[in-house]
VMD Tcl script that draws the C-alpha trace (Angstrom):
set ca {
  {1.97 48.48 11.40}
  {-1.12 49.60 13.10}
  {-0.47 51.56 16.76}
  {-1.06 49.61 19.27}
  {-3.00 51.79 21.48}
  {-6.98 51.79 22.54}
  {-7.90 53.95 19.14}
  {-5.96 52.64 16.96}
  {-7.69 50.71 13.56}
  {-6.50 48.68 10.79}
  {-8.29 50.23 8.30}
  {-10.77 48.98 6.08}
  {-11.66 44.98 5.66}
  {-12.17 43.82 1.14}
  {-15.87 43.48 0.51}
  {-17.64 40.37 1.27}
  {-17.20 37.43 -1.69}
  {-21.22 37.65 -2.65}
  {-20.91 41.59 -3.11}
  {-20.94 43.17 -5.76}
  {-18.03 45.56 -5.25}
  {-20.12 49.05 -6.30}
  {-22.28 48.28 -3.29}
  {-19.93 48.06 -0.57}
  {-18.50 51.73 0.58}
  {-15.47 51.18 2.80}
  {-16.12 55.21 3.86}
  {-16.50 54.80 7.67}
  {-19.90 57.58 9.12}
  {-19.26 60.50 10.44}
  {-21.12 62.80 12.51}
  {-23.44 64.36 9.69}
  {-24.64 61.39 8.89}
  {-25.79 60.28 11.76}
  {-27.29 63.16 12.86}
  {-29.41 64.23 9.39}
  {-30.36 60.55 9.05}
  {-28.84 59.36 6.19}
  {-27.51 56.74 7.85}
  {-29.26 55.82 11.71}
  {-27.74 53.36 14.37}
  {-31.23 51.37 13.48}
  {-30.06 50.95 10.51}
  {-26.87 48.68 12.48}
  {-26.44 45.17 14.04}
  {-24.57 45.30 16.94}
  {-22.92 41.84 18.04}
  {-21.89 42.04 21.44}
  {-19.90 38.49 23.20}
  {-18.91 38.44 26.18}
  {-18.61 35.65 29.10}
  {-19.90 38.37 32.37}
  {-23.51 38.84 31.83}
  {-22.92 41.94 33.62}
  {-21.15 43.45 30.67}
  {-23.47 41.75 28.21}
  {-25.98 44.13 29.95}
  {-24.71 46.88 30.15}
  {-23.37 47.48 26.66}
  {-26.10 46.23 25.23}
  {-28.11 48.92 27.74}
  {-26.28 51.78 25.79}
  {-26.36 50.51 22.34}
  {-30.10 50.35 22.61}
  {-30.15 53.54 23.85}
  {-28.43 54.60 20.48}
  {-31.36 52.80 18.84}
  {-28.77 50.21 17.94}
  {-30.14 46.69 17.20}
  {-27.68 44.40 19.34}
  {-27.51 40.74 19.88}
  {-25.33 39.03 22.50}
  {-23.39 35.90 22.83}
  {-21.82 34.47 25.69}
  {-18.54 32.18 23.93}
  {-16.58 32.47 20.56}
  {-18.48 29.00 19.48}
  {-21.71 30.57 19.88}
  {-20.60 33.79 18.55}
  {-19.89 32.33 15.20}
  {-23.14 30.17 14.97}
  {-25.40 33.51 16.15}
  {-22.98 36.36 13.23}
  {-23.19 33.48 9.96}
  {-27.21 33.61 11.16}
  {-27.19 37.49 12.07}
  {-24.91 39.18 9.79}
  {-24.00 41.69 12.53}
  {-22.18 44.56 11.10}
  {-19.76 45.17 13.65}
  {-18.91 42.89 16.61}
  {-17.71 43.72 19.91}
  {-15.88 40.82 21.37}
  {-14.19 39.90 24.70}
  {-10.94 37.83 24.76}
  {-11.28 36.29 28.03}
  {-13.62 33.51 27.24}
  {-14.61 30.15 27.47}
  {-15.00 27.17 25.07}
  {-13.46 29.69 22.45}
  {-11.79 32.40 23.61}
  {-12.00 35.72 21.31}
  {-8.76 35.76 19.67}
  {-9.41 32.51 18.32}
  {-12.81 33.08 17.38}
  {-11.63 36.49 15.30}
  {-9.55 33.98 13.86}
  {-12.80 32.05 12.96}
  {-14.46 34.94 11.35}
  {-11.45 36.29 9.07}
  {-11.71 32.68 7.51}
  {-15.51 33.08 7.27}
  {-16.45 33.79 4.11}
  {-19.39 36.04 4.72}
  {-17.70 37.86 7.60}
  {-14.22 38.38 6.91}
  {-15.61 42.20 6.13}
  {-17.47 42.26 9.69}
  {-14.95 44.90 11.71}
  {-14.77 43.44 15.35}
  {-13.45 45.86 18.50}
  {-12.03 43.63 21.04}
  {-13.38 44.75 24.56}
  {-11.50 43.35 27.37}
  {-9.99 43.56 30.43}
  {-6.47 43.00 29.22}
  {-4.30 46.59 28.66}
  {-1.03 45.29 28.04}
  {0.51 45.74 24.26}
  {0.87 42.13 24.13}
  {-2.72 41.77 24.68}
  {-2.28 44.30 22.11}
  {-0.63 42.94 19.46}
  {-2.34 39.60 19.61}
  {-5.52 40.96 19.01}
  {-4.42 42.60 15.95}
  {-2.49 39.79 14.84}
  {-5.49 37.29 14.82}
  {-7.70 40.09 12.57}
  {-9.30 42.29 15.18}
  {-10.11 45.77 13.89}
  {-10.13 48.06 17.02}
  {-8.97 47.47 21.19}
  {-10.30 48.74 23.60}
  {-10.10 48.08 27.78}
  {-12.29 47.78 30.37}
  {-13.50 50.16 32.22}
  {-15.08 50.97 28.99}
  {-15.47 53.66 28.13}
  {-18.38 54.69 26.17}
  {-17.28 57.68 24.14}
  {-14.82 56.12 23.46}
  {-16.88 53.20 22.01}
  {-19.19 55.29 20.64}
  {-16.53 57.04 18.09}
  {-14.51 53.64 17.60}
  {-17.99 52.21 16.18}
  {-19.03 54.87 14.41}
  {-15.51 54.65 12.76}
  {-15.68 51.46 12.22}
  {-19.53 50.53 10.52}
  {-19.55 51.07 6.55}
  {-21.56 53.76 4.46}
  {-24.68 51.67 2.86}
}
mol new
graphics top color blue
foreach p $ca { graphics top sphere $p radius 0.5 }
foreach p [lrange $ca 0 end-1] q [lrange $ca 1 end] { graphics top cylinder $p $q radius 0.2 }
display resetview
């Protein structure tokens, strides 16, 4: 059972079905790989999902300054469509959103054949143990509460991005 703290992760996801097993490496980025240029943020696309525009802009600008490619969505339904089209390497998902909340969207991502292996991090104002448990039960790989500690966010992202 995962630890229910802000830095906890569920671990590696299985390889995406359409990929050959030997081309999918479940090991994670380390600082050396990022610093030596072996794998750079520009090699990764992150989908940021939040219904509050200010949060989308703040997180997106931060990640873009680090060199990540960023796509955004304002609700869970739209996030599923965008994720299917862009095949992001990681998703940052708010939980409380209209139309389809982050829990429901993540459940659908876990059922999707090409998205089920994509790490999903909850970035939410809900900080109770109940929400954390619900998030991990829905398939989230990490959990951060708002206001965002960007150093923790960056560390969690690096730990969950797959090595290519």
